[in-house]
C-alpha positions, 0 to 999 in steps of 0.5 A: 552839890553832887559828888561822884567819887572814883575808885574806892578800895574793896577787899581783895586777895594778895594777887588782885586789887580792884577799884570800886569805881565812880558811882560806888557807895562812897561819899565824903563830907566837905564840912560846908553844909553842901548836900552830897549825893552820888552820880555815875561817871562815864565818858571816854578819854585817853591817858597820857600814853597807851604804851605800858611801863614797868613798875620801876618807871611807873613809880617814878612817873606818878605823883604822891597819892595824897594831896591835890591842887585845884585850878578854878576857872575864871567864870563871871557868875562865880563870886569870890566866896564861890571860888573859895568854896571850890578850892576847899571842896576840890582839895578834899577830893582825890585826883584827877577830878573836875567840878561842873556847875550850871551857870544859870543856877549857881554853885549851890545848885543840886546840879553842881557835880564833882567827879573825882578819882579818875586817871586824867582830868579829861575823863573827870570833865566828861563825867562831871558835865554829864552828871551836871547836865542830867540834873540841871533845870532843862530850861537853863544853860548847859553846865560848864567846868568850874574847877579842875583837880590835879596832883600837887605839882602836876606836870605832863608825864607819860603815865597818869593814874588816879590817886587810888590807883597810885596807892594801889601801885605802891601797896598792891603792885609792889616791887617784886614778885614775878609777872604782874600787871595793872589794867586801867579804864580811863573812862570810868577810873577803875583799875585792877592789879593781877600777879602771876602767869597771864597777869596782863590778860587776867588784869584786863578781864578783871578791869572790864568785869568791874567797870563794864567798860571796853577801854581797859588797857594795861598801864603797868606791866612786869614780865 
């Protein structure tokens, strides 16, 4: 199984916190004897709302950064042991995420890929399928999504952030301090927080510089 982890927290000054993003040098052991690797998560998906909210509303909309629930897809080639493995592996990953499997190779194939720490499941699905299809045997069937990873108690809301960005909203964005903004890249899971004058434009620049993506947008802003 390959593991594509989303944003990890690098060092940053008080005014910025930027995510390292999928494909960074971060892997997590799952304690199941599965071989873990890295894959670059790419793809395009939109979060629940394109309109930014202020910090107060954002804190009400996001879920707790710790804890994930795993929804296993009912696929005929998955054994009961496979289903239990998906739940265990998925629960150890930061939301939002997805696990893709090559049907003709099975769960324990090297093509199996978990993409995690995106801002929504759709982007994680794109990343997982792309990485899995790139690694599977060419003569086999296309990869499919075997499990999805969401926050515990998930329900549709106007704002969705990855587990890491949610933590950043609490620890870096803060409740006070003048103008500030958080920019996110839905397709890569990266994010940036900037404080001070011109926070929004500078956050967009920081997000784009890190991710190389063109879809960075302001998710949270206080003026």
